[in-house]
N, C-alpha and C positions, 0 to 999 in steps of 0.2 A: 333789251332782249337775251344779251350776252349777261346781264347779272341774272335773269330766268334759267339760265342753260345749266353757271354756276351753280346756283341753288338746289336745281334739280341731281345734280353729279353729287354734290355732297350727300345730299339726305339718301340716295340709293344707296351711296360707300356707308352711312349710318345704318341702313336695313341689312347692309351684307353681312356687316359686323356682328350686329344684333343675332341676325339668324345664324352664323356659325357660334358664337356662345351661346346658343340654345340649343343648337345642334350636338356641341362638345358636350355641354350638362347631359341633355341625355343621354349621349353615348356612355358616359359615366355612371349617371342613375341605373339607368337599365342592361348595363352588362358590355363591356368592353373586353374583348378575348386578347391574352398577350401570348405573343408567339415564342418559338424557342428561344432559347439566349437572352430572357431580361430579365436583368436584373434590379435592383433597388440598393444601393451601397454594394454590399455582401450576400444580401439574402436574394435567392430566388425565385420569382414568381413565372415562370414561364409556364405556358399552357394552362392557363387558369383566368376566370373570369375578373371583375372586379373586386363584387362582392367578396370572394374568396380570397382575392390578392390584398384584400382589405385587412382581412379576419386572419390571414397568416401573417404580414405586415407588423398587425397591432400587435402578433405575439413576440414578433422578434424584437421589435423595438422596446417593447417591454423589458425585457430579457437585456437586451442592451444597457437601458436605463440603470440597471442593476449593477451594471460592470462599465459604469461610466467611469472614463481615467481622464481627464484631460487638465493638464497642469500647463498655467501660464508661466511662462519666462520672461525676468525683466532683466537684462543683463546677466550679474552672478547671483540670482537667485531665481526660487521658480514656489509656484502656491498650485494647489489643486482649486479647481474650480468645483462649486458645490453643484450635483446634479439636480438640485432642485432647480438651477437658476436656468435649466436646458428642458425646450419640452419641444417635441416632433410634432408637425405637423401631415399626418397621413394622409388626407382626403386630395392635400396640395398635393403633396410627392407621387400620389396616383395620377392624379389629374395631368400633370405635367412629364408620366412618363411615357416614353418611345418604345414601343414594343420592338421587341428583338435588340436590344440595344441596354447597355451599363446605362445606367438613371442614378442622380444623387437624391441623397436623403435631404429633406429641406426642415432643418432646427432653427428651430428660435430661442434666441438668449433673450432673458431680460435684461435691459439697460439698466434700470434699478437694483438688479439684485448683483451686476456687475460691478457698479459703482462703488456700493456697500464691500464687495470683496476687496476690490481697489486699494479704497482706502483703509482698510484694515492693515492690508498686508501693504500699502506700500505710501505712509501719513505722510512722507514728506513730498509726494507729487502731487500737486491738485491738477486733474484731468478735468479738463473740458468739456462739455457735454457732446460736440461734434468730438472729443476723442474716445467718448464714451460708446457712440456709436458708431464709430469707425472700428475699432475692436471687438465691438458684437457681432456686425457683419464678418469682420474675419474671422472670428470662431466659429460663426454657422458654416462659411465657406471650409473651413478645415474640418469638419461636422460632417461633410456629404458622404465622403466614403462609408463613414461607420466604423473603421480601423481601427483599434485601442491598442495602445496607448495613444493620446494626440500630445503633441508640443507647442504651443501657440507663441510663438515670440512676437511681445504685443507691441514693441519696441518696430515691427514691419508696418503698422498700422497708425503709428504715429506722425503727425508732420515734424518737419525741421524746427518747427517753431514752439513745438509743443513743451520740449523739453531741453532746454540749452546747455551746447557745452560748457564745460566745467576744466579746470586745472585738475588733475585727478594727481599727479603724483611731479616730484620736483626733486632735483640734485643740484647743489652748487660745490665747486671745485675752483679753489683759488690757486692763483699761479699766474706770476708776474707777466711772462712772457712765455710766446707760443710760436712754431715756427711756421711759413708760409705755406707750408703744407697740411700743417694740422691746422689751421684758419681755414683751408681748403675743405679739410673732412667735416668741420662741425657747419660750414655750410650746406656740405653735402645731405646732412643729416636733417638740417633744419625741412619743417615742414613733409618728411617722410608721413607718408599716410599706411597705416595697417587697416587693411579690409577684413569681413567679416570671417573668422578661423584662417585665416593669411597667417603665414609663414613671414619670416624677418631673418636675413643675413646681414650680421654686421661686416663681415668679410666682403662681400658683394658691393656695399656702400665706401668701404675703406681703400678697396682696390680700384678703383673706379681710373681709369685713364687720366680722367679733367682732374685730378687730386694730385698727381704726383705721389712719389716714392713716401713712405713713411716708413720709421723706426716699428719695431716690433713694441717698443716701449708708448711710444704714443700711441699706438693703436690700441693696446694695453689700457691706456689711462681714459681714453674717451670711451672705451666699449665698458669700463668699471665704472665711470660716469654712469652710464644708461642704464648700465645694470642695477645699480642701484636706485634708480627710477621705477624699472620694471617691478621690484623686489613691493612698490607700493601697490601695486595691481593684481588683478587674477589671471597675468598673463602666464601662460606655461613655458617652462625653461625648456627647451630641448637640447640645447648643449651650450656647457660653460665648462670652462679650465681654469685651473691656477696655476702659477709657477713655479720651480724648484725652491726657490728662497721667499721670503718674507718681503713683499713688498715695502719700497722706503716711503713711497707716496700715498701709498691705498691700503688703509684700515682693513685688517685682516678679515675675513671672512664675505669681503665685497670685492675680492676683483675678480676681473672676468679677462684672463690670461689669452693674447693675442700671440698667435707665432706663423710666419706665413711660409716657415718651411716645412714646419712638423703640420700645417693644415689645420691650426686650432682656430676656432670661430666661437662667435657667441650668436645662438639662433634662440627663436624664442617665437608662439604661436597666440595670437590674437583669439580667444574661445566663445566670442562674444558675435551677435549678431550686427555689431554696431561697427561703424570707423572709428580710429584713434588717430591724431596729428602727433609726429614727435617735434616738438620745437628744442632748438638749440641755438646757443650765441657765445659769442667770448668778450663781454664789456666789462670793463672796470676789475682788470684783473680777475676774474673770474669767468670759467666754463659753465654754462646754467643748460640743463637741460629737462626737458618737462614733457608730461605724457597729457594732453585735452583728448575729451571727449565727454558722452554721457554719462552723466555721473552714475557711482557703483551703487550696490545698495550697502555693501559693508565697507568700512574702512580698514586699511591694511597696513600696518606697521610691523617695518623687519626691526631684527636691535641681534645684538652679541650676547644673547642668556649665558654663555658659558665662553673661560678663556682658560687657557691652561701654558704657564711657560714649563719647558723643559732644559734642564739646564746642559750644554756641552762639555764632553770629555776632553781630558788633556792626555794628547799622543805625543809620549817621547819617543823621538829617533835618534841616532848613533853616528855618528862621521868621524871619520879620522883628521879630516881636513877642517874640525872646528878645535880652534884652541882650547885650552885649559881655562876654566871657571868661566867661559863665556858659553851663552845661549841663545841661538836665532831660534826668533818666531817666525815661522814662512808661512804661517796661516792664522789669522785671528779666530777664536770663535764666537760664535753669533748663537744667541738661544734659538730653540726652537717651539714653535706657538702650534697649539690647535682650540681652535675657533668654531663655535657653536652659534648658525644661524637662526632663531627662532621668530615666526611671524604670527602676530594676531588679530584676528578679526574681532571687530567690534562695532554695535549698532548704537550712536548715541552715547559714545563712552561708555558702553559695557561690553566687556570684553564676553562672546561667544564663544570663540574655537581658539586655539593656537597650534601653530604645526611646524616642527622642523624641517627646513627647508635646505641646510647644507651643513657639514661637520669639514671645516679644512685643515689640513693640517702642514707645518711645514718644519722637517726634519731640522735638528741641532746643526749648526756647522762645526765642528772640530777642531779645538785647538792643537796648532802642530808645534811642537818643540823640537829643535836639533841640539843635541846636547854634544860634547867630547866626548871620544872613544877615549876611556879613562884605560890606565893599566889595568886593573883588576879586571875592567868589563873585557879586555881584550882574553886574560889570564883564562876566564871563564868560557871566552867563545871558545877556546883550544881543545876543551873539554866536549866539546859539540860535534856533531855531525855539519858536515856540511850544507845541509838541507835547514838549518836550525839559523842559518844565518842568511836566510832570506829576504829580502825589502821588500814590505808589507806597501801596498796604495790606501789610500780612506777605503776602498770600498772593501778591501779584503782584511782590516786591522782585524784581528782575533780580538773579545770583549772580555772582560775581567766578570762579568758575569750578566744576564739580562735584565736586569732591574733600574729600575729611573732613579738615577743619582739624586741627592737633595741637594741645594745650593750651598750647604758647609762643608760638602764631601768632593773631593773631585781627581778620581780613580785616574789613573794612565793607563796605555797601553804603550810598551817599548817594542822599538824595532832599530834597524840599520839603512842609514841611507845612502846612495852612491852609484855612481852610472852604474857598477857591476854589484859583485860583491864587496862591500864595504872591509870584510877583513876575511883573509885566506888561510886556511889551518895547513899548516906544514905536518906533512904525516908523521916524518923523523922528529919532530918536537915533541909528539906523546909518548916517544919512549924514553924521554930522558928523566932521569931521575927529579922526584919532587926538591930535592934541597939545589937542584942547579938551577941558576939564576939567569934570566933570559932576559934580555935589553931589548927594546922594541924601538923604530921609528916611529915618527907621526906617522906615517902611512899604514902603522900598524903591522908592519913587516916586521922577523926579530931577525936582528944583527947578532953574529956567529961570536962566541965568548961567551965570558962568564958577565 
């Protein structure tokens, strides 16, 4: 008896559902009145019956079809989805529309057409049937607003197993040993995850209390290794600095200087819709840094496209405290360098685009020689005003000319050195006759008598 009651109940529910469906169909067929503020996407169908609304919506969607601008984005590339792969279901849109509300447009994306487009634009990715259907549904959801243009990140609709993560960039730096603090820094950097559109600060990682104090040189070394790997991706570098002198352990063009006092940092942003993971380790006498994630469309290859060397000048300074025929080198000269880093974007080995990344300039360090204050130099100094005997520091040294010297020439800049004025002019000595001989001691002061 209970079974009969259950059967009757189920039958009654089926009848009610069928009656409701017929009522909805009749309501749609014979004229449904839409109230104020009834929209389908951006289109207003307020205060109109179904037939009138259908005519108006058909016209609006036909115009929208001609202005279709749907772009599919995969990592570092994007391409247009042809309008013919998309159709609008007007009847279903109106049937599901709620009076007095904002309603979605029901669009249908052809899975076959989408698969053809993806196989042409992304030939390396073999999307499964389920992936194609998932992407189609995702595009249909994006089209519900009817607002153009639309940018659909297809990675949002792919399962984790559809496209496997790969090592996209890596860089190795050979070093025999590292400090315990630097070892902890490498370990802290390992497995750092950079989310979609997320920024990363190297300073935040390296100044963590768990790591311990690091020198600016150690921080610069690890940051430069990471920067060399970043240039192999499409990450956007937000802040990057170089030092004032050529680094001895890093190739010019790839330095990322860190300075805790000045607040110098290495910052970059992930512009993609997927996560990336940094791997870092110190093993077998080398620091290894790599970046893993879903593969890019392009291959990124940075290189130093141009490097120029600038020879230093020789600065000659004079002192009364230097013995005759003796020259003291107080600073060795170091060549200056300008390095231009260029990055090429290629697909299957074919270069598609080339871009300049940076132009790093390290000014030459001048060679400074201290010469003895010779008798003839002292005599010449007597005929000058006191202001002419000012000692110059390196930043204030007057230049012979503004041109770059060639390796074969070595212009000099002259000056005098000493804690105060190296040579003091006696005002009375300028009135002495030219034939009167004046004898000077080693300090440069005249001794009375002929």
